N, C-alpha and C positions, 0 to 999 in steps of 0.2 A: 504492499499501501503506500504510496506517494506521500510524503508529509504535507499539508494545505501549507500552502503560500501566502503569507501576508500580502499587503496591498503593494507595502515598502519594498518586500522582497521581488515583487514581479515587477515594478516600474523602477527601482533603483537598483538592487540585486542580482536581478535575474530577468532583465529586462530582453521583450522579443527580438529587439531592434538593438544590440551595447551601443549604436554611435548617437543615442539618442543623445543620452545624458552631457558627454560630453560635446556635443552641439551646443546644449544647451548655454555651459559654461563658455563655450568660442564668443555664442553671439552674446551675452551679456559682458564678455569683455571689448569687444567690435561697439556695443551700444554705447558701455564708459568712453571711447574714446568719439564717439558720434556725437555725445551729450557734450563732450568739449569742443568738438569744433562748432557744434550749434552756437552756442556760447562765444565764438570766437577766440577760446582761450586755448588752442591745441597747442600752438610754439611755447607756453609758460607752462603747459599742463605738469610736464614731467620737471621742468626746472625747480619751480617750487614747491616739488612735492606733494602735490593734489590729489594723485593719481594712489597715493595711499590709502586714506579713507576711504576713495571707490571703491579700490580693488580689494579689501578685505572679505567683500560678500561673494562675488564669483571663488576666490580661493579658498572660504572655507567649504563651498558649495562641492566643489571640486575633489576638496578632501575627504567630503563626506562619501563622494561618490567615488573612491578611490578605495578607501577601510573598510566600506561596506560588504564588501561579499568577506574580506577576511573575515568581518564581526561575526559574518553567518556561518560562516565555516566554522569557526572556533565553536560557537553555540551546540550545530549537529555534531561536531567531534565529541562534547562533552555529554553529550546524551547519545553518543555512541557507547560511550566509554563506564556509563554507567548503567547502561542495558545489560551489560556483561555480569550484574553484582545482584541485578533482580530476577529475581526467580517466575518468571513469567513468560507465556510463550510470545514469539513476533507479533503473533497477530493480534494478541492483549498488550504488548507495549505500543505499539501502533497505533490502537485504538486509545487506549491512555494519553501519550503523546500528540496525537492528533487534536486530542479533549482539549489537553493542558495548554496546547502549545499554539492553539485558534487567537487568533488576535480579529478584535470586531473591527468591520470596518469603518462603523460609527466613531469609535474610539479612534481612530489615525487621521478621521477627519478633524473632530474636535480637539486631536492633538497637536495636529497644525493650523487651525485654526485658530488656539491658542498663542501657539508661538509666532505666529502673524500679527496678532495683534500686541502682542509684546514689542515684538518689530516697529511697530506704528510707535507705541507708546515711546520706545527707547530715541527714535530719529526726530523724534515729536520733540521731546525733551534737549535733545542737543542740538537743536536747530531754533531753540525759543528767540526770535526777536528777530530772524533773519528776515530780510523784508524785500519784496519783486520776485518775481518766478525764474529760475534758470533750470535750463536743462539737465545739468550736473543735481541740482536739489533733485529735482522728478524723479533721475535715477538711482540717488541715493535713498531716495524710499523704496522706489519698487524692490531693485536689490537688496536690501536690510529685509525688508518685509519677507522675501523670499530663501534670505538666508535665516530668519529664525524659526519661519515654518520647517524649515528643512530637518533644521536641529533639534526643533520638537519632537518630530514625526520622529527620528533618529532615537530620541533618549525615551521616547514611548516605546518603539518595540522593543529596547535595546531591555529596556526594566521589562517587558513583556516576555522575553526568551529568558531574563533571572528569574521570575516567577516558574518557568516552569522547570528549571534545573533545580528550583529550590522545593517543588512539589515532587520530581521524581526523588528526593531526599528523605521524603516523612514516607518512602514506600519499605518496607523489607529489605533489608540487603544484607547478603552476604558480603561479609567484612573481614579480611585478612589484616591484622592491624603491622604484620610483616611485610603486609606486599599492597603499597599504596599507589601501585601503577595504574591503577585504571583511575583514581581519583585526580592524578597531576593534572591529566585534559583540562580539569574545571581549574587547577592553577592555573596555565597557560589560556585558557580563555579568562580570568579574572587577569593577570599580566597584557594581554591582547587591549582589552576593557584598559585599563588604567593609562597605554600608552599610546593611544589613541587620544583620551583623555590630554595628554599631556601636549601630543601632538597637537591638537588642536587650538588649545590656550598659546603654544608657541607660537603657530603659524599667524595667529592674531594679533599678537605682540611685534612679529616682524614688520607689520606694517604700521604702527603707530609711528608718528614724530617723536624721536625722543629727545627729553630734555634732561642735561647731567643734574642741574638742581635738584630734580625731581628726590635720587637719591637721598637728598638730607628732609625731605618733607616725612615724618609719621605717614599721612595720608599713603603714599608708595607702597611703604610696608605692609598696612591694613588691607590695600587693595590686591596687594599678589601677592602674599604667603600664603588667605584661604586656597588660590590656584593651585600654588606648590604640594599643597598637603591634600588637595583633593586627589589626583593620582593613588599615593596610597592609600586613603580613604576608601577609594573604587575596587582598589584589589583587595583588601581584608573584608570587606562584607560581600563582597562578591563569594568570595570564600565561606563565609560565615555556616552557612547549612553544612557545608560540608564538613568543618571543624566541628558543628554543635556533635553532629552521629558519630563521628571519630573518638573525638573527646567522649559519648557518653557510653560508646563499647570499651572503650580502655577502661573508663571506671569499673564496668561490670566486668571485666576480666581481671582486675584488681581484685575486686572485694570478691570474687570466687576464688584465684591464688591465696586471699588471704584467710578466707576460711579453711581449704586447705593446708596450708603453715598452721593453721591452727590446732586442727586434726589431727596432725601429722606430729605436731609438736606431744600433744597429749598422751596419743599412743606411743611416743617412744618415751616420755617418764612412766606411762604403765609398764611398761616392759622394764626400763632399769630396775624400779620399785619391785620387781619380782623377779631381779638379779639376771635376766635373760640379754643375749648381745642383742645389739641396738646399729648392727652393721647397716641394714635396710633402712631405717630409721633414718641414718646419716644421708647415705646416699638418698632418699627420697625429699630429706629437706636439702639440699646442695641442691638438688634438681630445681624445686621449687622457688630457692631464691634464686638461681639465675634466670628462672622466667620472668621472675619479678622484676630484674635488672633490665631484663631485654623490654618487657612491657611498660617500664617508665622511661624508656628509651624512645619508644614509640612513637613516630612524629602525628599531631593531629589536625597540622596544617600541614594541604598537599602544594607546598613549595619546594625550593631547592633553595641553597645559597645561589648559584646567579640568579634565578628570580628575583631572589630577597634584594641584593646588589642593585639589580635593573631597576626595580621598581624607587628604589630611594633614589638612584640617578637623577629618573627619570623626573621625580619631584622638585630637583635643582636647576633643569635645563630652563622653565618658563623666567625665575627670578634672576638668574643667571644670564638671559638672552636680553635682560630687559636693562640689568646692570651693563652688560656691554655695550649695549645698543648706545645709551647714558654716554658711558666713557667714551665712546668714538666719535660721539656727538662735540664731547666738549673738547677733547686734545687733536682730532684728526678734521672737522669740519669747519 
């Protein structure tokens, strides 16, 4: 059974005509130049860096189009990996996943409309007091609304995918605490989501006009520190359902091991009190102690050292990008 596709997947991830989304971005970029030409400002458009503000929207849209297939593939890989741990038939799993992964078209439309409304508010607030009509301002309105509509649409579908993964975690799974290979797909999914988030923030920063004096302002750090922490938060929040079931399984196994150790200790005490040899008891206690140590060392977060290093470095990229821009503007511009 083929999985049901959301409208986002039909239009962005797996479009019938793959050339349409890039063509839309190309038309947006051409329209940006056309707006400058109609305003009679094409000559100074690049010299005074007016293009930075107008190029943000088409670049963010292009970025989403490029990363969307990778995000969708990571979601499906995570679901396929978890499928191996569920004691259900392939048909039953397909039925569950199609039901859980179904994204209502009305929800997608509402998400895009909400993003568009937010874009209208954002561009309106940033242009308060602007008098007169210009083609560049009209372009800014249209492209910003399209950008935020697509962003909200992407976020809505991503949340729906994460919700499906979390739903699979609530089913009874065959968990091996010493082999978390199947759960590493969830770790890779979380890492990709976080890197996409960090990449989008960094991309938007690249098109801002830098000012070196901003580094001394508290507002700068208030604005940019949360985005720097956001990829780390996304990384761990997406893995939280996996951590919970692994931690619960680990605690259950530890509790059972402690009960076995207590029983072995009492049996050993009884044999020693009766003057019997306790060689078997010593061997059992040694095995139980070694098993307990292995349990305590078992990971309950599905990431490795490389993933952890990557995610923390990705959190520094947006802030580092902005700082480098401002220092460059001060000393070399």
